[in-house]
C-alpha positions in Angstrom: 3.3 -11.4 -1.6 3.3 -8.4 0.6 6.2 -6.0 0.8 6.9 -3.8 3.8 8.6 -0.4 3.8 9.6 0.9 7.2 10.5 4.5 8.1 11.5 6.3 11.3 14.0 5.2 13.8 17.3 6.8 14.5 19.1 8.0 17.7 17.5 9.9 20.6 18.4 10.8 24.2 16.9 8.8 27.0 13.4 10.0 27.8 12.9 11.1 24.2 10.4 9.9 21.6 10.5 8.4 18.2 7.9 7.2 15.7 8.1 4.2 13.4 5.9 3.7 10.4 5.4 0.7 8.2 3.5 0.5 4.9 2.4 -2.7 3.3 1.8 -3.2 -0.4 1.2 -6.1 -2.7 -1.5 -8.6 -3.4 -3.5 -10.1 -0.5 -7.1 -11.0 0.4 -7.0 -9.8 3.9 -4.6 -8.2 6.4 -4.6 -9.6 9.9 -2.2 -8.6 12.6 0.3 -5.8 12.0 2.9 -4.9 14.5 6.5 -4.6 15.6 9.2 -6.8 17.0 12.7 -5.9 18.0 16.0 -7.7 18.3 19.3 -7.1 20.1 22.4 -8.9 19.0 22.7 -12.2 20.8 19.1 -12.2 21.9 15.8 -13.6 20.4 13.5 -11.3 18.6 10.7 -10.2 20.9 7.3 -8.7 20.5 7.0 -5.0 21.0 3.4 -4.3 20.0 0.8 -5.5 17.6 -2.7 -4.7 16.5 -5.5 -7.0 15.2 -7.6 -6.2 12.1 -10.3 -4.6 14.3 -7.7 -2.3 16.0 -7.2 -4.2 19.2 -3.7 -3.4 20.5 -1.4 -5.6 22.5 2.0 -4.9 23.9 5.1 -6.5 25.3 5.4 -6.0 29.1 8.5 -3.8 28.8 6.8 -1.2 26.7 3.3 -1.0 28.2 2.4 2.6 29.1 5.2 4.1 27.0 4.5 2.9 23.4 1.3 3.2 21.4 0.5 1.3 18.2 -2.1 2.3 15.7 -3.0 1.2 12.2 -4.8 2.6 9.2 -6.7 -0.2 7.4 -7.5 2.0 4.4 -3.8 2.6 3.8 -2.4 -0.7 5.2 0.0 1.1 7.5 0.9 0.6 11.1 2.6 3.2 13.3 4.5 2.8 16.6 4.8 5.9 18.8 7.6 5.4 21.3 7.7 7.7 24.3 9.9 7.8 27.4 12.5 5.8 25.6 15.2 4.0 27.6 18.6 2.7 26.6 17.2 -0.8 27.0 14.9 0.0 24.0 17.9 0.1 21.8 17.5 -2.5 19.1 16.6 -3.2 15.5 12.9 -2.9 15.1 11.1 -5.0 12.5 7.6 -4.5 11.1 5.7 -7.7 10.8 2.3 -8.4 9.2 0.2 -11.5 8.8 -1.9 -11.6 5.7 -4.2 -14.0 3.9 -4.2 -15.0 0.3 -4.9 -18.8 -0.1 -3.6 -19.2 3.5 -1.9 -17.2 6.2 1.5 -15.8 5.6 3.9 -13.6 7.6 6.0 -10.8 6.0 8.8 -9.0 7.7 10.3 -5.6 7.0 14.1 -5.1 6.6 14.5 -3.6 10.1 15.3 -0.1 11.3 17.8 0.8 14.0 16.6 2.6 17.2 19.4 3.8 19.5 18.6 5.4 22.8 21.5 7.3 24.4 21.9 7.5 28.1 
């Protein structure tokens, strides 16, 4: 089982920046996609950004050009740099990873609040 520890988040003025980090630990054979989703109360959880094992990044349409995701395979960490934040980015952000032991599993972090003030 893989455990995730998230850090970062908080409150920032519109136009500001924040960085989220997520570290994975535990027993697994291989780590596949690592990324971030977010959720606003009353809405479904949505993809923010993800990165494949070879470092290919993908983004939700609403954050393209503003957010950058990166990962360190040696440390099993994934980082989300969020720039030009908007009030609409306010949400709880969840780290998510897919890993393989005997089969594929998903693991989620506990969530970290990001609040963008207008």
